[in-house]
N, CA, C and O atoms as a Maestro MAE file, in Angstrom:
{
 s_m_m2io_version
 :::
 2.0.0
}

f_m_ct {
 s_m_title
 :::
 protein
 m_atom[248] {
  # First column is atom index #
  i_m_mmod_type
  r_m_x_coord
  r_m_y_coord
  r_m_z_coord
  i_m_residue_number
  s_m_chain_name
  s_m_pdb_residue_name
  s_m_pdb_atom_name
  i_m_atomic_number
  :::
  1 25 -5.898 43.640 -10.690 1 A "MET " " N  " 7
  2 3 -6.019 44.398 -9.484 1 A "MET " " CA " 6
  3 2 -6.119 43.440 -8.296 1 A "MET " " C  " 6
  4 15 -6.890 42.481 -8.327 1 A "MET " " O  " 8
  5 25 -5.335 43.708 -7.251 2 A "LYS " " N  " 7
  6 3 -5.349 42.861 -6.060 2 A "LYS " " CA " 6
  7 2 -6.582 43.158 -5.214 2 A "LYS " " C  " 6
  8 15 -7.014 44.302 -5.074 2 A "LYS " " O  " 8
  9 25 -7.122 42.091 -4.663 3 A "LYS " " N  " 7
  10 3 -8.228 42.184 -3.711 3 A "LYS " " CA " 6
  11 2 -7.789 41.476 -2.452 3 A "LYS " " C  " 6
  12 15 -6.772 40.782 -2.448 3 A "LYS " " O  " 8
  13 25 -8.546 41.642 -1.382 4 A "TYR " " N  " 7
  14 3 -8.157 41.086 -0.091 4 A "TYR " " CA " 6
  15 2 -9.284 40.267 0.521 4 A "TYR " " C  " 6
  16 15 -10.466 40.567 0.351 4 A "TYR " " O  " 8
  17 25 -8.880 39.219 1.239 5 A "ILE " " N  " 7
  18 3 -9.820 38.420 2.009 5 A "ILE " " CA " 6
  19 2 -9.244 38.222 3.403 5 A "ILE " " C  " 6
  20 15 -8.032 38.271 3.609 5 A "ILE " " O  " 8
  21 25 -10.137 37.997 4.345 6 A "LYS " " N  " 7
  22 3 -9.731 37.804 5.732 6 A "LYS " " CA " 6
  23 2 -10.312 36.500 6.255 6 A "LYS " " C  " 6
  24 15 -11.442 36.129 5.937 6 A "LYS " " O  " 8
  25 25 -9.522 35.822 7.055 7 A "TYR " " N  " 7
  26 3 -9.971 34.612 7.735 7 A "TYR " " CA " 6
  27 2 -9.370 34.641 9.129 7 A "TYR " " C  " 6
  28 15 -8.151 34.716 9.287 7 A "TYR " " O  " 8
  29 25 -10.229 34.582 10.140 8 A "ASN " " N  " 7
  30 3 -9.801 34.769 11.534 8 A "ASN " " CA " 6
  31 2 -8.995 36.062 11.602 8 A "ASN " " C  " 6
  32 15 -9.500 37.111 11.203 8 A "ASN " " O  " 8
  33 25 -7.771 36.020 12.091 9 A "ASP " " N  " 7
  34 3 -6.961 37.231 12.183 9 A "ASP " " CA " 6
  35 2 -5.962 37.350 11.035 9 A "ASP " " C  " 6
  36 15 -5.016 38.132 11.125 9 A "ASP " " O  " 8
  37 25 -6.153 36.600 9.973 10 A "TYR " " N  " 7
  38 3 -5.214 36.583 8.849 10 A "TYR " " CA " 6
  39 2 -5.801 37.314 7.654 10 A "TYR " " C  " 6
  40 15 -7.008 37.297 7.411 10 A "TYR " " O  " 8
  41 25 -4.906 37.955 6.918 11 A "LEU " " N  " 7
  42 3 -5.292 38.691 5.726 11 A "LEU " " CA " 6
  43 2 -4.472 38.169 4.551 11 A "LEU " " C  " 6
  44 15 -3.291 37.857 4.699 11 A "LEU " " O  " 8
  45 25 -5.100 38.078 3.395 12 A "ALA " " N  " 7
  46 3 -4.402 37.649 2.179 12 A "ALA " " CA " 6
  47 2 -4.863 38.510 1.018 12 A "ALA " " C  " 6
  48 15 -6.005 38.968 0.982 12 A "ALA " " O  " 8
  49 25 -3.968 38.724 0.076 13 A "TRP " " N  " 7
  50 3 -4.355 39.366 -1.179 13 A "TRP " " CA " 6
  51 2 -4.509 38.274 -2.224 13 A "TRP " " C  " 6
  52 15 -3.946 37.186 -2.100 13 A "TRP " " O  " 8
  53 25 -5.282 38.587 -3.254 14 A "TYR " " N  " 7
  54 3 -5.439 37.656 -4.374 14 A "TYR " " CA " 6
  55 2 -5.765 38.438 -5.631 14 A "TYR " " C  " 6
  56 15 -6.240 39.572 -5.574 14 A "TYR " " O  " 8
  57 25 -5.500 37.807 -6.769 15 A "GLU " " N  " 7
  58 3 -5.856 38.385 -8.051 15 A "GLU " " CA " 6
  59 2 -6.056 37.275 -9.062 15 A "GLU " " C  " 6
  60 15 -5.538 36.171 -8.892 15 A "GLU " " O  " 8
  61 25 -6.803 37.564 -10.110 16 A "TRP " " N  " 7
  62 3 -7.053 36.608 -11.176 16 A "TRP " " CA " 6
  63 2 -5.867 36.634 -12.133 16 A "TRP " " C  " 6
  64 15 -5.453 37.703 -12.581 16 A "TRP " " O  " 8
  65 25 -5.319 35.467 -12.446 17 A "ILE " " N  " 7
  66 3 -4.224 35.339 -13.402 17 A "ILE " " CA " 6
  67 2 -4.807 34.715 -14.669 17 A "ILE " " C  " 6
  68 15 -5.083 33.517 -14.719 17 A "ILE " " O  " 8
  69 25 -4.983 35.529 -15.663 18 A "GLU " " N  " 7
  70 3 -5.673 35.110 -16.886 18 A "GLU " " CA " 6
  71 2 -4.994 33.926 -17.561 18 A "GLU " " C  " 6
  72 15 -5.666 32.971 -17.952 18 A "GLU " " O  " 8
  73 25 -3.668 33.974 -17.702 19 A "GLU " " N  " 7
  74 3 -2.977 32.895 -18.415 19 A "GLU " " CA " 6
  75 2 -3.081 31.554 -17.692 19 A "GLU " " C  " 6
  76 15 -3.015 30.506 -18.334 19 A "GLU " " O  " 8
  77 25 -3.243 31.568 -16.361 20 A "ASP " " N  " 7
  78 3 -3.414 30.329 -15.589 20 A "ASP " " CA " 6
  79 2 -4.890 29.980 -15.389 20 A "ASP " " C  " 6
  80 15 -5.221 28.870 -14.972 20 A "ASP " " O  " 8
  81 25 -5.764 30.926 -15.688 21 A "GLU " " N  " 7
  82 3 -7.195 30.792 -15.443 21 A "GLU " " CA " 6
  83 2 -7.444 30.348 -14.003 21 A "GLU " " C  " 6
  84 15 -8.160 29.383 -13.735 21 A "GLU " " O  " 8
  85 25 -6.820 31.095 -13.089 22 A "GLU " " N  " 7
  86 3 -6.861 30.733 -11.669 22 A "GLU " " CA " 6
  87 2 -6.566 31.977 -10.831 22 A "GLU " " C  " 6
  88 15 -5.863 32.890 -11.265 22 A "GLU " " O  " 8
  89 25 -7.118 31.987 -9.630 23 A "TYR " " N  " 7
  90 3 -6.767 33.025 -8.671 23 A "TYR " " CA " 6
  91 2 -5.471 32.626 -7.972 23 A "TYR " " C  " 6
  92 15 -5.275 31.465 -7.611 23 A "TYR " " O  " 8
  93 25 -4.604 33.594 -7.793 24 A "HIS " " N  " 7
  94 3 -3.366 33.411 -7.029 24 A "HIS " " CA " 6
  95 2 -3.349 34.459 -5.936 24 A "HIS " " C  " 6
  96 15 -3.824 35.578 -6.130 24 A "HIS " " O  " 8
  97 25 -2.797 34.092 -4.779 25 A "GLY " " N  " 7
  98 3 -2.694 35.053 -3.694 25 A "GLY " " CA " 6
  99 2 -1.601 34.677 -2.728 25 A "GLY " " C  " 6
  100 15 -0.900 33.681 -2.905 25 A "GLY " " O  " 8
  101 25 -1.468 35.501 -1.692 26 A "ARG " " N  " 7
  102 3 -0.452 35.271 -0.680 26 A "ARG " " CA " 6
  103 2 -0.980 35.756 0.665 26 A "ARG " " C  " 6
  104 15 -1.614 36.806 0.762 26 A "ARG " " O  " 8
  105 25 -0.706 34.974 1.691 27 A "ILE " " N  " 7
  106 3 -1.092 35.353 3.045 27 A "ILE " " CA " 6
  107 2 -0.096 36.388 3.553 27 A "ILE " " C  " 6
  108 15 1.116 36.214 3.418 27 A "ILE " " O  " 8
  109 25 -0.603 37.447 4.127 28 A "LEU " " N  " 7
  110 3 0.241 38.546 4.591 28 A "LEU " " CA " 6
  111 2 0.604 38.394 6.061 28 A "LEU " " C  " 6
  112 15 -0.188 37.893 6.858 28 A "LEU " " O  " 8
  113 25 1.813 38.832 6.412 29 A "GLY " " N  " 7
  114 3 2.214 38.919 7.806 29 A "GLY " " CA " 6
  115 2 2.669 37.619 8.440 29 A "GLY " " C  " 6
  116 15 2.753 37.535 9.666 29 A "GLY " " O  " 8
  117 25 2.964 36.604 7.643 30 A "VAL " " N  " 7
  118 3 3.448 35.346 8.200 30 A "VAL " " CA " 6
  119 2 4.742 34.946 7.500 30 A "VAL " " C  " 6
  120 15 4.984 35.305 6.348 30 A "VAL " " O  " 8
  121 25 5.546 34.213 8.207 31 A "GLU " " N  " 7
  122 3 6.742 33.586 7.635 31 A "GLU " " CA " 6
  123 2 6.551 32.100 7.820 31 A "GLU " " C  " 6
  124 15 6.200 31.687 8.925 31 A "GLU " " O  " 8
  125 25 6.751 31.298 6.855 32 A "PRO " " N  " 7
  126 3 7.278 31.544 5.514 32 A "PRO " " CA " 6
  127 2 6.219 32.119 4.592 32 A "PRO " " C  " 6
  128 15 5.072 32.312 4.993 32 A "PRO " " O  " 8
  129 25 6.609 32.392 3.358 33 A "ILE " " N  " 7
  130 3 5.666 32.868 2.351 33 A "ILE " " CA " 6
  131 2 4.706 31.732 2.023 33 A "ILE " " C  " 6
  132 15 5.124 30.617 1.712 33 A "ILE " " O  " 8
  133 25 3.403 32.037 2.100 34 A "ILE " " N  " 7
  134 3 2.382 31.017 1.848 34 A "ILE " " CA " 6
  135 2 1.475 31.509 0.731 34 A "ILE " " C  " 6
  136 15 0.801 32.530 0.866 34 A "ILE " " O  " 8
  137 25 1.467 30.771 -0.372 35 A "GLY " " N  " 7
  138 3 0.601 31.093 -1.492 35 A "GLY " " CA " 6
  139 2 -0.733 30.386 -1.372 35 A "GLY " " C  " 6
  140 15 -0.835 29.321 -0.762 35 A "GLY " " O  " 8
  141 25 -1.754 30.990 -1.961 36 A "ILE " " N  " 7
  142 3 -3.078 30.371 -2.021 36 A "ILE " " CA " 6
  143 2 -3.561 30.421 -3.467 36 A "ILE " " C  " 6
  144 15 -3.228 31.339 -4.217 36 A "ILE " " O  " 8
  145 25 -4.351 29.419 -3.843 37 A "TYR " " N  " 7
  146 3 -4.755 29.275 -5.239 37 A "TYR " " CA " 6
  147 2 -6.176 28.723 -5.318 37 A "TYR " " C  " 6
  148 15 -6.633 28.019 -4.417 37 A "TYR " " O  " 8
  149 25 -6.859 29.051 -6.399 38 A "GLY " " N  " 7
  150 3 -8.181 28.484 -6.611 38 A "GLY " " CA " 6
  151 2 -8.731 28.821 -7.976 38 A "GLY " " C  " 6
  152 15 -8.466 29.896 -8.514 38 A "GLY " " O  " 8
  153 25 -9.496 27.901 -8.537 39 A "GLU " " N  " 7
  154 3 -10.125 28.117 -9.842 39 A "GLU " " CA " 6
  155 2 -11.308 29.064 -9.750 39 A "GLU " " C  " 6
  156 15 -11.733 29.640 -10.751 39 A "GLU " " O  " 8
  157 25 -11.846 29.224 -8.525 40 A "ASN " " N  " 7
  158 3 -12.927 30.175 -8.276 40 A "ASN " " CA " 6
  159 2 -12.757 30.701 -6.853 40 A "ASN " " C  " 6
  160 15 -11.884 30.242 -6.117 40 A "ASN " " O  " 8
  161 25 -13.588 31.659 -6.473 41 A "ILE " " N  " 7
  162 3 -13.443 32.296 -5.162 41 A "ILE " " CA " 6
  163 2 -13.641 31.302 -4.027 41 A "ILE " " C  " 6
  164 15 -12.913 31.343 -3.035 41 A "ILE " " O  " 8
  165 25 -14.609 30.418 -4.159 42 A "GLU " " N  " 7
  166 3 -14.846 29.429 -3.096 42 A "GLU " " CA " 6
  167 2 -13.639 28.517 -2.913 42 A "GLU " " C  " 6
  168 15 -13.263 28.213 -1.781 42 A "GLU " " O  " 8
  169 25 -13.032 28.081 -4.005 43 A "ALA " " N  " 7
  170 3 -11.835 27.231 -3.915 43 A "ALA " " CA " 6
  171 2 -10.673 28.007 -3.305 43 A "ALA " " C  " 6
  172 15 -9.897 27.455 -2.525 43 A "ALA " " O  " 8
  173 25 -10.553 29.280 -3.655 44 A "LEU " " N  " 7
  174 3 -9.501 30.127 -3.082 44 A "LEU " " CA " 6
  175 2 -9.696 30.262 -1.574 44 A "LEU " " C  " 6
  176 15 -8.738 30.124 -0.814 44 A "LEU " " O  " 8
  177 25 -10.914 30.527 -1.137 45 A "LYS " " N  " 7
  178 3 -11.201 30.653 0.293 45 A "LYS " " CA " 6
  179 2 -10.900 29.358 1.032 45 A "LYS " " C  " 6
  180 15 -10.356 29.388 2.137 45 A "LYS " " O  " 8
  181 25 -11.244 28.230 0.442 46 A "GLN " " N  " 7
  182 3 -10.968 26.945 1.078 46 A "GLN " " CA " 6
  183 2 -9.462 26.701 1.176 46 A "GLN " " C  " 6
  184 15 -8.984 26.199 2.193 46 A "GLN " " O  " 8
  185 25 -8.716 27.049 0.138 47 A "ASP " " N  " 7
  186 3 -7.266 26.888 0.176 47 A "ASP " " CA " 6
  187 2 -6.665 27.805 1.236 47 A "ASP " " C  " 6
  188 15 -5.716 27.414 1.915 47 A "ASP " " O  " 8
  189 25 -7.191 29.003 1.390 48 A "PHE " " N  " 7
  190 3 -6.758 29.947 2.424 48 A "PHE " " CA " 6
  191 2 -6.966 29.325 3.811 48 A "PHE " " C  " 6
  192 15 -6.050 29.333 4.634 48 A "PHE " " O  " 8
  193 25 -8.144 28.797 4.067 49 A "LYS " " N  " 7
  194 3 -8.434 28.168 5.363 49 A "LYS " " CA " 6
  195 2 -7.523 26.979 5.622 49 A "LYS " " C  " 6
  196 15 -7.011 26.818 6.730 49 A "LYS " " O  " 8
  197 25 -7.318 26.145 4.609 50 A "ASN " " N  " 7
  198 3 -6.433 24.985 4.761 50 A "ASN " " CA " 6
  199 2 -4.993 25.413 5.022 50 A "ASN " " C  " 6
  200 15 -4.299 24.812 5.841 50 A "ASN " " O  " 8
  201 25 -4.547 26.458 4.319 51 A "ALA " " N  " 7
  202 3 -3.183 26.954 4.504 51 A "ALA " " CA " 6
  203 2 -2.984 27.498 5.915 51 A "ALA " " C  " 6
  204 15 -1.932 27.281 6.515 51 A "ALA " " O  " 8
  205 25 -3.977 28.200 6.451 52 A "ILE " " N  " 7
  206 3 -3.879 28.728 7.820 52 A "ILE " " CA " 6
  207 2 -3.843 27.579 8.816 52 A "ILE " " C  " 6
  208 15 -3.051 27.602 9.758 52 A "ILE " " O  " 8
  209 25 -4.683 26.581 8.622 53 A "LYS " " N  " 7
  210 3 -4.678 25.417 9.513 53 A "LYS " " CA " 6
  211 2 -3.303 24.753 9.510 53 A "LYS " " C  " 6
  212 15 -2.758 24.454 10.572 53 A "LYS " " O  " 8
  213 25 -2.744 24.522 8.334 54 A "ASP " " N  " 7
  214 3 -1.413 23.910 8.232 54 A "ASP " " CA " 6
  215 2 -0.348 24.789 8.870 54 A "ASP " " C  " 6
  216 15 0.526 24.292 9.580 54 A "ASP " " O  " 8
  217 25 -0.417 26.081 8.624 55 A "TYR " " N  " 7
  218 3 0.552 27.025 9.208 55 A "TYR " " CA " 6
  219 2 0.505 26.971 10.730 55 A "TYR " " C  " 6
  220 15 1.545 26.878 11.381 55 A "TYR " " O  " 8
  221 25 -0.684 27.028 11.295 56 A "GLU " " N  " 7
  222 3 -0.808 27.011 12.753 56 A "GLU " " CA " 6
  223 2 -0.322 25.689 13.335 56 A "GLU " " C  " 6
  224 15 0.320 25.682 14.385 56 A "GLU " " O  " 8
  225 25 -0.613 24.579 12.681 57 A "GLU " " N  " 7
  226 3 -0.148 23.278 13.154 57 A "GLU " " CA " 6
  227 2 1.369 23.141 13.054 57 A "GLU " " C  " 6
  228 15 2.007 22.596 13.955 57 A "GLU " " O  " 8
  229 25 1.948 23.638 11.951 58 A "ASP " " N  " 7
  230 3 3.369 23.460 11.704 58 A "ASP " " CA " 6
  231 2 4.259 24.472 12.423 58 A "ASP " " C  " 6
  232 15 5.373 24.135 12.824 58 A "ASP " " O  " 8
  233 25 3.785 25.705 12.591 59 A "PHE " " N  " 7
  234 3 4.654 26.756 13.098 59 A "PHE " " CA " 6
  235 2 4.249 27.310 14.453 59 A "PHE " " C  " 6
  236 15 5.112 27.795 15.184 59 A "PHE " " O  " 8
  237 25 2.994 27.259 14.815 60 A "LEU " " N  " 7
  238 3 2.569 27.851 16.085 60 A "LEU " " CA " 6
  239 2 2.508 26.820 17.210 60 A "LEU " " C  " 6
  240 15 2.529 27.196 18.382 60 A "LEU " " O  " 8
  241 25 2.434 25.564 16.889 61 A "ASP " " N  " 7
  242 3 2.338 24.520 17.911 61 A "ASP " " CA " 6
  243 2 3.699 23.997 18.352 61 A "ASP " " C  " 6
  244 15 3.776 23.005 19.077 61 A "ASP " " O  " 8
  245 25 4.772 24.654 17.922 62 A "GLN " " N  " 7
  246 3 6.114 24.175 18.266 62 A "GLN " " CA " 6
  247 2 6.535 24.675 19.619 62 A "GLN " " C  " 6
  248 15 7.637 24.372 20.074 62 A "GLN " " O  " 8
  :::
 }
 m_bond[247] {
  # First column is bond index #
  i_m_from
  i_m_to
  i_m_order
  :::
  1 1 2 1
  2 2 3 1
  3 3 4 2
  4 3 5 1
  5 5 6 1
  6 6 7 1
  7 7 8 2
  8 7 9 1
  9 9 10 1
  10 10 11 1
  11 11 12 2
  12 11 13 1
  13 13 14 1
  14 14 15 1
  15 15 16 2
  16 15 17 1
  17 17 18 1
  18 18 19 1
  19 19 20 2
  20 19 21 1
  21 21 22 1
  22 22 23 1
  23 23 24 2
  24 23 25 1
  25 25 26 1
  26 26 27 1
  27 27 28 2
  28 27 29 1
  29 29 30 1
  30 30 31 1
  31 31 32 2
  32 31 33 1
  33 33 34 1
  34 34 35 1
  35 35 36 2
  36 35 37 1
  37 37 38 1
  38 38 39 1
  39 39 40 2
  40 39 41 1
  41 41 42 1
  42 42 43 1
  43 43 44 2
  44 43 45 1
  45 45 46 1
  46 46 47 1
  47 47 48 2
  48 47 49 1
  49 49 50 1
  50 50 51 1
  51 51 52 2
  52 51 53 1
  53 53 54 1
  54 54 55 1
  55 55 56 2
  56 55 57 1
  57 57 58 1
  58 58 59 1
  59 59 60 2
  60 59 61 1
  61 61 62 1
  62 62 63 1
  63 63 64 2
  64 63 65 1
  65 65 66 1
  66 66 67 1
  67 67 68 2
  68 67 69 1
  69 69 70 1
  70 70 71 1
  71 71 72 2
  72 71 73 1
  73 73 74 1
  74 74 75 1
  75 75 76 2
  76 75 77 1
  77 77 78 1
  78 78 79 1
  79 79 80 2
  80 79 81 1
  81 81 82 1
  82 82 83 1
  83 83 84 2
  84 83 85 1
  85 85 86 1
  86 86 87 1
  87 87 88 2
  88 87 89 1
  89 89 90 1
  90 90 91 1
  91 91 92 2
  92 91 93 1
  93 93 94 1
  94 94 95 1
  95 95 96 2
  96 95 97 1
  97 97 98 1
  98 98 99 1
  99 99 100 2
  100 99 101 1
  101 101 102 1
  102 102 103 1
  103 103 104 2
  104 103 105 1
  105 105 106 1
  106 106 107 1
  107 107 108 2
  108 107 109 1
  109 109 110 1
  110 110 111 1
  111 111 112 2
  112 111 113 1
  113 113 114 1
  114 114 115 1
  115 115 116 2
  116 115 117 1
  117 117 118 1
  118 118 119 1
  119 119 120 2
  120 119 121 1
  121 121 122 1
  122 122 123 1
  123 123 124 2
  124 123 125 1
  125 125 126 1
  126 126 127 1
  127 127 128 2
  128 127 129 1
  129 129 130 1
  130 130 131 1
  131 131 132 2
  132 131 133 1
  133 133 134 1
  134 134 135 1
  135 135 136 2
  136 135 137 1
  137 137 138 1
  138 138 139 1
  139 139 140 2
  140 139 141 1
  141 141 142 1
  142 142 143 1
  143 143 144 2
  144 143 145 1
  145 145 146 1
  146 146 147 1
  147 147 148 2
  148 147 149 1
  149 149 150 1
  150 150 151 1
  151 151 152 2
  152 151 153 1
  153 153 154 1
  154 154 155 1
  155 155 156 2
  156 155 157 1
  157 157 158 1
  158 158 159 1
  159 159 160 2
  160 159 161 1
  161 161 162 1
  162 162 163 1
  163 163 164 2
  164 163 165 1
  165 165 166 1
  166 166 167 1
  167 167 168 2
  168 167 169 1
  169 169 170 1
  170 170 171 1
  171 171 172 2
  172 171 173 1
  173 173 174 1
  174 174 175 1
  175 175 176 2
  176 175 177 1
  177 177 178 1
  178 178 179 1
  179 179 180 2
  180 179 181 1
  181 181 182 1
  182 182 183 1
  183 183 184 2
  184 183 185 1
  185 185 186 1
  186 186 187 1
  187 187 188 2
  188 187 189 1
  189 189 190 1
  190 190 191 1
  191 191 192 2
  192 191 193 1
  193 193 194 1
  194 194 195 1
  195 195 196 2
  196 195 197 1
  197 197 198 1
  198 198 199 1
  199 199 200 2
  200 199 201 1
  201 201 202 1
  202 202 203 1
  203 203 204 2
  204 203 205 1
  205 205 206 1
  206 206 207 1
  207 207 208 2
  208 207 209 1
  209 209 210 1
  210 210 211 1
  211 211 212 2
  212 211 213 1
  213 213 214 1
  214 214 215 1
  215 215 216 2
  216 215 217 1
  217 217 218 1
  218 218 219 1
  219 219 220 2
  220 219 221 1
  221 221 222 1
  222 222 223 1
  223 223 224 2
  224 223 225 1
  225 225 226 1
  226 226 227 1
  227 227 228 2
  228 227 229 1
  229 229 230 1
  230 230 231 1
  231 231 232 2
  232 231 233 1
  233 233 234 1
  234 234 235 1
  235 235 236 2
  236 235 237 1
  237 237 238 1
  238 238 239 1
  239 239 240 2
  240 239 241 1
  241 241 242 1
  242 242 243 1
  243 243 244 2
  244 243 245 1
  245 245 246 1
  246 246 247 1
  247 247 248 2
  :::
 }
}
């Protein structure tokens, strides 16, 4: 079952993938497609924050 997390004005879904023993997710409403991953919720949240920082630096500062 998909769950959602929010960081600043960004929203992402995530779910536990049993065979990978890891959370996988995707940030919604942005191009390009940005995946997020983590072995636990805290790692997933940190990857989400890092992905948003990279996205803003790479795509919004142009």
